[in-house]
N, CA, C and O atoms as CSV, one atom per row, in Angstrom:
chain,resi,resn,atom,element,x,y,z
A,1,MET,N,N,42.587,5.433,-46.014
A,1,MET,CA,C,42.473,6.387,-47.049
A,1,MET,C,C,41.234,6.162,-47.828
A,1,MET,O,O,40.680,5.120,-48.176
A,2,TYR,N,N,40.886,7.662,-48.048
A,2,TYR,CA,C,39.589,7.502,-49.076
A,2,TYR,C,C,39.756,7.094,-50.666
A,2,TYR,O,O,40.906,7.068,-51.105
A,3,PRO,N,N,38.944,6.857,-51.320
A,3,PRO,CA,C,38.951,6.500,-52.796
A,3,PRO,C,C,39.460,7.961,-53.544
A,3,PRO,O,O,40.227,7.874,-54.503
A,4,ASP,N,N,39.059,9.135,-53.125
A,4,ASP,CA,C,39.101,10.377,-53.457
A,4,ASP,C,C,40.683,10.728,-53.513
A,4,ASP,O,O,41.195,11.370,-54.430
A,5,GLU,N,N,41.290,10.277,-52.537
A,5,GLU,CA,C,42.575,10.593,-52.008
A,5,GLU,C,C,43.521,9.707,-52.909
A,5,GLU,O,O,44.469,10.304,-53.420
A,6,ILE,N,N,43.381,8.326,-53.174
A,6,ILE,CA,C,44.024,7.979,-53.854
A,6,ILE,C,C,44.131,8.294,-55.188
A,6,ILE,O,O,45.155,8.580,-55.808
A,7,LYS,N,N,42.845,8.211,-55.636
A,7,LYS,CA,C,42.784,9.190,-57.167
A,7,LYS,C,C,43.756,10.255,-57.289
A,7,LYS,O,O,44.597,10.261,-58.187
A,8,GLN,N,N,43.644,11.318,-56.246
A,8,GLN,CA,C,44.400,12.084,-56.389
A,8,GLN,C,C,45.979,11.969,-56.550
A,8,GLN,O,O,46.606,12.641,-57.368
A,9,ILE,N,N,46.479,11.166,-55.796
A,9,ILE,CA,C,47.802,10.724,-55.489
A,9,ILE,C,C,48.048,10.297,-57.131
A,9,ILE,O,O,48.543,11.058,-57.962
A,10,ILE,N,N,47.654,9.110,-57.358
A,10,ILE,CA,C,47.871,8.499,-58.677
A,10,ILE,C,C,47.562,9.481,-59.561
A,10,ILE,O,O,48.581,9.759,-60.194
A,11,GLU,N,N,46.354,10.337,-60.006
A,11,GLU,CA,C,46.524,11.335,-61.227
A,11,GLU,C,C,47.725,12.432,-60.978
A,11,GLU,O,O,48.232,13.003,-61.943
A,12,ALA,N,N,48.077,12.650,-59.863
A,12,ALA,CA,C,49.323,13.787,-59.643
A,12,ALA,C,C,50.700,12.970,-60.271
A,12,ALA,O,O,51.640,13.525,-60.841
A,13,GLY,N,N,50.558,11.508,-60.009
A,13,GLY,CA,C,51.967,11.187,-60.144
A,13,GLY,C,C,52.032,10.853,-61.399
A,13,GLY,O,O,53.097,11.133,-61.949
A,14,ILE,N,N,51.053,10.230,-62.170
A,14,ILE,CA,C,51.140,10.073,-63.630
A,14,ILE,C,C,50.500,10.762,-64.713
A,14,ILE,O,O,49.284,10.737,-64.903
A,15,GLN,N,N,51.390,11.420,-65.470
A,15,GLN,CA,C,51.064,12.174,-66.733
A,15,GLN,C,C,49.787,11.981,-67.443
A,15,GLN,O,O,49.481,10.886,-67.915
A,16,GLU,N,N,49.071,12.979,-67.524
A,16,GLU,CA,C,47.477,12.941,-68.151
A,16,GLU,C,C,46.610,11.538,-67.715
A,16,GLU,O,O,46.186,10.730,-68.542
A,17,CYS,N,N,46.502,11.466,-66.788
A,17,CYS,CA,C,45.771,9.948,-66.466
A,17,CYS,C,C,44.409,10.267,-65.327
A,17,CYS,O,O,44.125,10.961,-64.351
A,18,THR,N,N,43.830,9.208,-66.250
A,18,THR,CA,C,42.732,9.315,-65.148
A,18,THR,C,C,42.323,7.659,-64.138
A,18,THR,O,O,42.311,6.453,-64.382
A,19,ALA,N,N,42.111,8.329,-63.258
A,19,ALA,CA,C,41.910,6.658,-62.227
A,19,ALA,C,C,40.706,7.135,-61.491
A,19,ALA,O,O,40.331,8.206,-61.013
A,20,ILE,N,N,40.169,5.720,-61.604
A,20,ILE,CA,C,38.747,5.398,-61.043
A,20,ILE,C,C,39.245,4.519,-59.792
A,20,ILE,O,O,39.970,3.543,-59.986
A,21,ILE,N,N,38.833,4.897,-58.498
A,21,ILE,CA,C,39.174,4.161,-57.322
A,21,ILE,C,C,37.696,3.460,-57.252
A,21,ILE,O,O,36.715,3.954,-57.807
A,22,GLU,N,N,37.666,2.321,-56.545
A,22,GLU,CA,C,36.906,1.319,-55.976
A,22,GLU,C,C,37.091,0.663,-54.781
A,22,GLU,O,O,38.154,0.056,-54.645
A,23,SER,N,N,36.102,0.650,-53.676
A,23,SER,CA,C,36.100,-0.291,-52.677
A,23,SER,C,C,35.180,-0.493,-52.068
A,23,SER,O,O,34.547,0.453,-51.600
A,24,ASP,N,N,34.744,-1.946,-51.841
A,24,ASP,CA,C,33.540,-2.340,-51.097
A,24,ASP,C,C,33.701,-2.267,-49.656
A,24,ASP,O,O,32.675,-2.327,-48.978
A,25,ASP,N,N,35.042,-2.125,-48.970
A,25,ASP,CA,C,34.810,-2.247,-47.371
A,25,ASP,C,C,35.890,-0.999,-46.757
A,25,ASP,O,O,36.215,-0.970,-45.570
A,26,GLY,N,N,36.377,0.009,-47.776
A,26,GLY,CA,C,37.191,0.807,-47.398
A,26,GLY,C,C,38.633,0.489,-46.583
A,26,GLY,O,O,39.186,1.198,-45.742
A,27,ARG,N,N,39.101,-0.973,-47.181
A,27,ARG,CA,C,40.394,-1.183,-46.881
A,27,ARG,C,C,40.904,-1.828,-48.390
A,27,ARG,O,O,42.082,-1.767,-48.742
A,28,HIS,N,N,40.020,-2.343,-49.071
A,28,HIS,CA,C,40.976,-3.159,-50.016
A,28,HIS,C,C,40.402,-2.039,-51.394
A,28,HIS,O,O,39.271,-1.578,-51.239
A,29,TYR,N,N,40.991,-1.729,-52.381
A,29,TYR,CA,C,40.750,-0.963,-53.098
A,29,TYR,C,C,41.095,-1.650,-54.486
A,29,TYR,O,O,41.951,-2.532,-54.414
A,30,THR,N,N,40.493,-1.347,-55.908
A,30,THR,CA,C,40.719,-1.518,-57.059
A,30,THR,C,C,40.952,-0.021,-57.757
A,30,THR,O,O,40.123,0.879,-57.622
A,31,ALA,N,N,42.009,0.110,-58.411
A,31,ALA,CA,C,42.334,1.112,-59.101
A,31,ALA,C,C,42.110,0.850,-60.572
A,31,ALA,O,O,42.576,-0.183,-61.053
A,32,THR,N,N,41.390,1.756,-61.377
A,32,THR,CA,C,41.458,1.265,-63.089
A,32,THR,C,C,42.104,3.021,-63.432
A,32,THR,O,O,41.550,4.090,-63.175
A,33,VAL,N,N,43.413,2.772,-64.072
A,33,VAL,CA,C,44.101,3.887,-64.331
A,33,VAL,C,C,44.168,3.757,-65.784
A,33,VAL,O,O,44.766,2.758,-66.184
A,34,VAL,N,N,43.632,4.634,-66.756
A,34,VAL,CA,C,44.054,5.217,-67.987
A,34,VAL,C,C,44.968,6.409,-68.109
A,34,VAL,O,O,44.992,7.477,-67.497
A,35,SER,N,N,45.894,5.797,-69.311
A,35,SER,CA,C,47.155,7.061,-69.396
A,35,SER,C,C,47.786,6.921,-70.553
A,35,SER,O,O,48.150,5.784,-70.852
A,36,PRO,N,N,48.043,7.955,-71.407
A,36,PRO,CA,C,49.028,7.583,-72.642
A,36,PRO,C,C,50.165,7.221,-72.210
A,36,PRO,O,O,50.793,6.424,-72.908
A,37,ALA,N,N,50.728,7.673,-71.007
A,37,ALA,CA,C,51.972,7.015,-70.310
A,37,ALA,C,C,52.195,5.719,-70.410
A,37,ALA,O,O,53.338,5.270,-70.496
A,38,PHE,N,N,51.391,5.161,-70.410
A,38,PHE,CA,C,51.406,3.442,-70.610
A,38,PHE,C,C,51.577,2.876,-72.015
A,38,PHE,O,O,51.671,1.685,-72.315
A,39,SER,N,N,51.599,3.847,-72.756
A,39,SER,CA,C,51.702,3.282,-74.266
A,39,SER,C,C,53.304,2.748,-74.637
A,39,SER,O,O,54.318,3.427,-74.477
A,40,GLY,N,N,53.249,1.422,-75.146
A,40,GLY,CA,C,54.626,0.955,-74.994
A,40,GLY,C,C,55.258,0.150,-74.088
A,40,GLY,O,O,56.328,-0.420,-74.300
A,41,LYS,N,N,54.560,0.089,-72.998
A,41,LYS,CA,C,54.964,-0.947,-71.829
A,41,LYS,C,C,54.140,-2.032,-71.555
A,41,LYS,O,O,52.944,-1.902,-71.820
A,42,ASN,N,N,54.559,-3.131,-71.053
A,42,ASN,CA,C,53.794,-4.238,-70.803
A,42,ASN,C,C,53.251,-4.104,-69.436
A,42,ASN,O,O,53.716,-3.372,-68.563
A,43,ARG,N,N,52.227,-4.876,-69.332
A,43,ARG,CA,C,51.232,-4.973,-68.115
A,43,ARG,C,C,52.214,-4.485,-66.765
A,43,ARG,O,O,52.006,-3.451,-66.130
A,44,ILE,N,N,53.301,-5.443,-66.483
A,44,ILE,CA,C,53.881,-5.069,-65.296
A,44,ILE,C,C,54.482,-3.651,-65.090
A,44,ILE,O,O,54.444,-3.078,-64.001
A,45,GLN,N,N,55.175,-2.998,-66.480
A,45,GLN,CA,C,55.623,-1.785,-66.444
A,45,GLN,C,C,54.745,-0.822,-66.085
A,45,GLN,O,O,55.106,0.212,-65.523
A,46,LYS,N,N,53.400,-1.122,-66.415
A,46,LYS,CA,C,52.291,-0.079,-66.314
A,46,LYS,C,C,52.076,-0.059,-65.005
A,46,LYS,O,O,52.175,1.074,-64.533
A,47,GLN,N,N,51.767,-1.058,-64.100
A,47,GLN,CA,C,51.162,-1.398,-62.818
A,47,GLN,C,C,52.702,-0.716,-62.010
A,47,GLN,O,O,52.491,-0.047,-60.998
A,48,GLN,N,N,53.748,-0.839,-62.325
A,48,GLN,CA,C,54.875,-0.372,-61.305
A,48,GLN,C,C,54.611,0.978,-61.477
A,48,GLN,O,O,54.606,1.655,-60.449
A,49,LEU,N,N,54.362,1.601,-62.667
A,49,LEU,CA,C,54.207,3.165,-62.517
A,49,LEU,C,C,53.180,3.732,-61.703
A,49,LEU,O,O,53.136,4.915,-61.365
A,50,VAL,N,N,52.265,2.747,-61.366
A,50,VAL,CA,C,50.874,3.387,-60.646
A,50,VAL,C,C,51.844,2.801,-59.008
A,50,VAL,O,O,52.009,3.628,-58.111
A,51,TYR,N,N,52.149,1.976,-58.919
A,51,TYR,CA,C,52.908,1.679,-57.485
A,51,TYR,C,C,53.500,2.500,-57.111
A,51,TYR,O,O,53.337,2.815,-55.932
A,52,ALA,N,N,54.560,3.308,-58.016
A,52,ALA,CA,C,55.438,3.985,-57.662
A,52,ALA,C,C,54.536,5.253,-57.067
A,52,ALA,O,O,55.087,5.961,-56.224
A,53,THR,N,N,53.563,5.480,-57.353
A,53,THR,CA,C,52.959,6.842,-57.132
A,53,THR,C,C,52.533,6.648,-55.482
A,53,THR,O,O,52.328,7.569,-54.691
A,54,LEU,N,N,52.471,5.369,-55.233
A,54,LEU,CA,C,51.327,5.056,-53.637
A,54,LEU,C,C,52.699,4.064,-52.892
A,54,LEU,O,O,52.588,3.650,-51.738
A,55,ASN,N,N,53.496,3.883,-53.431
A,55,ASN,CA,C,54.883,3.327,-52.516
A,55,ASN,C,C,54.475,3.837,-50.899
A,55,ASN,O,O,53.927,3.150,-50.037
A,56,ASN,N,N,54.920,5.235,-50.798
A,56,ASN,CA,C,54.681,5.590,-49.485
A,56,ASN,C,C,53.906,5.092,-48.756
A,56,ASN,O,O,54.294,4.520,-47.738
A,57,TYR,N,N,52.898,5.159,-49.012
A,57,TYR,CA,C,51.584,4.962,-48.406
A,57,TYR,C,C,51.117,3.336,-48.214
A,57,TYR,O,O,50.230,3.024,-47.419
A,58,LEU,N,N,51.806,2.391,-49.018
A,58,LEU,CA,C,51.802,0.811,-49.048
A,58,LEU,C,C,52.363,0.835,-47.804
A,58,LEU,O,O,51.621,0.668,-46.836
A,59,ALA,N,N,53.818,1.052,-47.607
A,59,ALA,CA,C,55.129,0.814,-46.777
A,59,ALA,C,C,54.654,1.354,-45.484
A,59,ALA,O,O,54.643,0.499,-44.598
A,60,ASN,N,N,54.316,2.361,-45.177
A,60,ASN,CA,C,53.532,2.784,-43.769
A,60,ASN,C,C,52.072,2.383,-43.572
A,60,ASN,O,O,51.361,3.182,-42.963
A,61,GLY,N,N,51.806,1.812,-43.793
A,61,GLY,CA,C,50.297,1.239,-43.814
A,61,GLY,C,C,49.303,1.917,-43.949
A,61,GLY,O,O,48.287,1.387,-43.499
A,62,THR,N,N,49.172,2.961,-44.426
A,62,THR,CA,C,48.264,3.861,-44.779
A,62,THR,C,C,46.991,3.197,-45.687
A,62,THR,O,O,45.773,3.078,-45.559
A,63,LEU,N,N,48.113,2.810,-46.766
A,63,LEU,CA,C,47.148,1.955,-47.761
A,63,LEU,C,C,47.411,0.249,-47.460
A,63,LEU,O,O,48.511,-0.261,-47.247
A,64,HIS,N,N,46.273,-0.362,-47.501
A,64,HIS,CA,C,46.470,-1.814,-47.459
A,64,HIS,C,C,46.619,-2.295,-48.288
A,64,HIS,O,O,47.759,-2.656,-48.580
A,65,ALA,N,N,45.479,-2.570,-49.156
A,65,ALA,CA,C,45.617,-3.509,-50.300
A,65,ALA,C,C,45.177,-2.629,-51.592
A,65,ALA,O,O,44.181,-1.905,-51.594
A,66,ILE,N,N,45.981,-2.778,-52.591
A,66,ILE,CA,C,45.030,-2.355,-54.023
A,66,ILE,C,C,45.304,-3.430,-55.092
A,66,ILE,O,O,46.312,-4.129,-55.197
A,67,SER,N,N,44.310,-3.420,-55.786
A,67,SER,CA,C,44.373,-4.316,-57.316
A,67,SER,C,C,44.549,-3.142,-58.443
A,67,SER,O,O,43.770,-2.193,-58.354
A,68,ILE,N,N,45.308,-3.139,-59.270
A,68,ILE,CA,C,45.775,-2.243,-60.434
A,68,ILE,C,C,45.604,-2.614,-61.635
A,68,ILE,O,O,46.413,-3.360,-62.187
A,69,LYS,N,N,44.344,-2.075,-62.331
A,69,LYS,CA,C,44.307,-2.300,-63.902
A,69,LYS,C,C,44.505,-1.132,-64.517
A,69,LYS,O,O,44.067,-0.041,-64.151
A,70,THR,N,N,45.431,-1.453,-65.827
A,70,THR,CA,C,45.719,-0.092,-66.475
A,70,THR,C,C,45.722,-0.338,-67.571
A,70,THR,O,O,46.023,-1.471,-67.947
A,71,PHE,N,N,45.273,0.981,-68.727
A,71,PHE,CA,C,45.021,0.662,-69.846
A,71,PHE,C,C,45.391,2.493,-70.605
A,71,PHE,O,O,45.332,3.646,-70.180
A,72,THR,N,N,45.760,1.824,-71.884
A,72,THR,CA,C,46.373,3.248,-72.657
A,72,THR,C,C,44.699,4.105,-72.880
A,72,THR,O,O,43.732,3.554,-72.353
A,73,PRO,N,N,44.590,4.749,-73.263
A,73,PRO,CA,C,43.286,5.493,-73.699
A,73,PRO,C,C,42.788,4.416,-74.991
A,73,PRO,O,O,41.594,4.121,-75.056
A,74,GLU,N,N,43.638,3.928,-75.870
A,74,GLU,CA,C,43.369,3.390,-76.830
A,74,GLU,C,C,42.446,1.512,-76.435
A,74,GLU,O,O,41.432,0.951,-76.850
A,75,GLU,N,N,43.550,1.170,-75.445
A,75,GLU,CA,C,42.921,0.117,-74.817
A,75,GLU,C,C,41.885,0.379,-73.897
A,75,GLU,O,O,41.473,-0.683,-73.431
A,76,TRP,N,N,41.309,1.344,-73.457
A,76,TRP,CA,C,40.361,1.542,-72.625
A,76,TRP,C,C,39.080,2.009,-73.590
A,76,TRP,O,O,37.953,1.877,-73.114
A,77,GLN,N,N,39.199,2.442,-74.665
A,77,GLN,CA,C,38.147,2.579,-75.824
A,77,GLN,C,C,37.728,1.352,-76.133
A,77,GLN,O,O,36.547,1.050,-75.962
A,78,THR,N,N,38.728,0.380,-76.683
A,78,THR,CA,C,38.276,-1.134,-77.010
A,78,THR,C,C,37.663,-1.966,-76.009
A,78,THR,O,O,36.761,-2.782,-76.196
A,79,HIS,N,N,38.343,-1.629,-74.735
A,79,HIS,CA,C,37.826,-2.521,-73.616
A,79,HIS,C,C,36.418,-2.018,-73.258
A,79,HIS,O,O,35.672,-2.875,-72.784
A,80,HIS,N,N,35.858,-0.601,-73.424
A,80,HIS,CA,C,34.788,0.201,-72.763
A,80,HIS,C,C,33.992,0.899,-73.758
A,80,HIS,O,O,32.959,1.502,-73.468
A,81,GLY,N,N,34.517,0.812,-75.045
A,81,GLY,CA,C,33.895,1.363,-76.366
A,81,GLY,C,C,32.491,0.595,-76.395
A,81,GLY,O,O,31.703,0.785,-77.322
């Protein structure tokens, strides 16, 4: 899969989200996802929302490995402000 494909899948599946996808080798990806949908959720719940958008691709092997970092817009501002 290409980073842009992963970005589109995540952004289509999570309300008002921005996804930043990075990969050094085209097989292992890092997704940084920012969305107000994460408000009030713990880290695991946030990651589950992202994994839910990608489950089919992980299950059939189209997507090999992805690491996920999640932020609400407020957390993102604090982290990158």
